[in-house]
C-alpha positions as CSV (number, residue, x, y, z in Angstrom):
1,X,-205.0,-75.4,-25.9
2,X,-208.4,-74.2,-27.2
3,X,-210.7,-71.2,-26.1
4,X,-213.0,-73.3,-24.2
5,X,-210.5,-75.1,-22.2
6,X,-208.6,-71.9,-21.6
7,X,-212.1,-70.3,-20.5
8,X,-212.6,-73.6,-18.5
9,X,-209.2,-72.6,-17.0
10,X,-210.0,-69.5,-15.8
11,X,-213.4,-69.8,-14.8
12,X,-212.4,-72.9,-12.5
13,X,-210.1,-70.5,-10.5
14,X,-212.3,-67.1,-10.3
15,X,-215.1,-66.4,-9.8
16,X,-216.4,-64.7,-13.1
17,X,-219.5,-62.7,-14.9
18,X,-217.9,-62.0,-17.9
19,X,-214.9,-64.4,-19.8
20,X,-214.2,-63.8,-23.1
21,X,-211.6,-65.6,-24.9
22,X,-209.9,-64.3,-28.6
23,X,-206.7,-66.9,-29.8
24,X,-204.8,-68.9,-32.2
25,X,-203.9,-71.3,-29.8
26,X,-201.0,-70.1,-28.7
27,X,-201.4,-65.7,-28.2
28,X,-204.9,-65.4,-26.0
29,X,-206.5,-61.8,-25.5
30,X,-208.8,-62.5,-22.9
31,X,-211.7,-59.9,-21.3
32,X,-212.2,-61.0,-17.4
33,X,-214.8,-59.9,-15.4
34,X,-214.5,-60.6,-11.3
35,X,-215.2,-59.6,-7.8
36,X,-212.1,-60.8,-7.3
37,X,-211.1,-58.4,-8.9
38,X,-212.0,-55.9,-6.2
39,X,-209.7,-53.3,-4.8
40,X,-206.4,-54.9,-6.5
41,X,-204.4,-53.1,-9.3
42,X,-203.8,-54.4,-12.8
43,X,-201.0,-55.9,-11.9
44,X,-202.5,-58.0,-9.1
45,X,-205.1,-59.2,-11.6
46,X,-203.8,-60.1,-13.9
47,X,-201.6,-62.7,-11.3
48,X,-204.6,-63.7,-10.1
49,X,-205.7,-64.6,-13.7
50,X,-202.2,-66.9,-14.5
51,X,-202.2,-68.2,-11.0
52,X,-205.0,-69.7,-12.3
53,X,-203.6,-71.2,-15.4
54,X,-200.5,-72.8,-13.1
55,X,-197.6,-74.4,-15.2
56,X,-199.5,-73.6,-18.1
57,X,-197.9,-70.2,-18.8
58,X,-194.0,-72.2,-17.8
59,X,-194.4,-75.0,-20.3
60,X,-195.4,-72.8,-23.3
61,X,-199.5,-74.5,-23.2
62,X,-200.5,-71.1,-23.4
63,X,-197.2,-68.9,-25.1
64,X,-199.0,-65.3,-24.6
65,X,-202.3,-63.8,-22.7
66,X,-202.9,-60.4,-23.5
67,X,-206.1,-59.3,-20.8
68,X,-208.0,-56.6,-19.5
69,X,-209.6,-57.3,-16.3
70,X,-212.3,-55.3,-14.7
71,X,-214.2,-55.4,-11.1
72,X,-218.8,-56.1,-11.9
73,X,-218.9,-52.2,-11.9
74,X,-216.2,-51.2,-14.2
75,X,-217.7,-53.6,-16.6
76,X,-221.1,-52.1,-16.1
77,X,-219.6,-48.5,-17.3
78,X,-217.8,-49.9,-20.1
79,X,-219.2,-48.9,-23.6
80,X,-221.5,-52.1,-25.3
81,X,-218.9,-52.1,-27.8
82,X,-215.8,-53.2,-25.6
83,X,-217.4,-56.9,-25.0
């Protein structure tokens, strides 16, 4: 799976203002900003992202996904170097 494919899956399932992915094809790191995260704890946010991937996490198409999830307001408060 490529970064573009993974990003397309996530953005198709979540309204994202920002979605940045880095990785080697199996191990991924994502920064995701979405209004869908409003009022949710980090674990619930991660579950929302995993839900956009469906069985791909179980079939090892995506072996590992580390992520930072932000609401737009939280993202606005991040230093520019976090992007």
